[in-house]
N, C-alpha and C positions, 0 to 999 in steps of 0.2 A: 628391941621392940618388945613391948609388954604383951604377955600372953593373956588373952581375954577369954580363955576357955570357961564356959558356963555349963555346968552339968545339969542345971535345972531345966525343966520343961519351959518352953516359950509361953509367954502370956498371950492369950488371944481374947478377942472381944466376945467370943461365943464358946460353946462346948465343942465345936468342930475342930479337928486337928488342922483345918485349913486356914483358920484365922480370916483375915480380910484380904487375902491374896488374889481373889477373883478366880480361884480354882473351881472347876466344876466338880461338885461333891459326888455326883453319880459316877463320873469317870474315875475319880479318885478311889471310891469304894470298889468299883469293878477292878481297878488296878491293884488294890490291896488284896482282893480275893485271888486274882491271878498270880500275884507275887507270892502269896502264901502257898498256893497250889504248886508252883514251880520250885521255889526255893525252900519251902517248908516253914512251919510256924517257928521252930527254934531259931532259924537264921533271921527271920523278919522280926521276931520279938527282941532279939539281941540288937539288931540295927535300930529299932525303935527306942529301946532303952538307952542306947548310946547317942541318940539324937540330941543336939544342943541348939541354942539360939543361932549359932554360927552356921549349922548345916541343915536346919529344918526345912528351909526353902528348897534346897537341893533334894532332900528326901521326898518332899511333896512333888517336885518336878519329875523325878524318876518314877514314882508311883503312878502319877497321873499320865505322863507321856509314854514312857517305855512300857509300863505294865498295863495301864488302862486303855491307851490308844493303840499301841502296836501289838503287844503280846495277846491282847484280848480280841483282836480282829478275827473274823471267821475264815479268811482266805487260806491259811496254813494251819496245820495241826500243831499242838505244843511240841510234839516230837520233831517235826520239820523245823520249827522255829529254834528249837534247842540245838539241832545240828548246824543250822546256819550260824547261830551265835557262836558255837564252838569253833567253826571254821574262821570266822572273822576275828575272834579273840586270839586264836592261834596265829593268824597271819599278822596281826598287829602286835603280838607278843605281850599281851596284857595278862600276865601269869596269874595274878590273884583272881581276877574275874573269870579266867579260863578254868581254874580249879573249882571255883564256885559253880560254874555251869556244868562241868563234868559231874560234880557231886549231884547236881539237880536232875541228871538224867534218870535217876531212880524214880523221879516223879513224872517225867515227861514221856516215858516209854522208849526212849532211845537206848539201844543196846550197846554192849561193848563192841560188837562187830560194826555197828553204825559209827561209833566213835573212831574206830580204826580206819574205816573207809573214808570218813571225812578228813582225817589227818593225812592219809595217803594222798587224797585229792588236793589238800592244802599244800602238800610238798611240791606238787607240780605247778600250782598257780601262785604260791606265795614264797616258795623257796624251802629247800631242805633244812637250813638252820632253824627257821621258824617251826617247821613240823617236828624236827628233832627235839626242840625244847618242849613242844606240846606233848609229844609221846612220853617224855620223861615225867611230866606232870600227870598225865593220864595213868601211866603205869603205877605211880605212887598211890594215886587215889583208888584205882581199881584193884590194888593189892598184888601187883606183879613185882 
């Protein structure tokens, strides 16, 4: 299979990063603001710089839907959303995403004690092996 990696930015019919995909620009912009707040400018800038024609629609999707629609809702604090996300990622054993969200706690207000408690709780409901792996990741990131 031929590798069709294209490192150039996707061409769009406007100056908008959304092109003609029917994405709500207001929600996208709110999502980008929230994404930058939680993950930090360095992480988001790197993701944006690595965006290609192949994954630009996916990047727009997560910025609009995950960050603009869900993370930007008023019903939970960023700290609470952060802790829920850590529990879910630990339970599902998504190690790279878990590491990213543990690093993001410096921006969301979740503490090391919060992370520990969430991982203990995860052990009961998702299993000790999932929590054990998550504790290893957290210890590395937190400097233990």
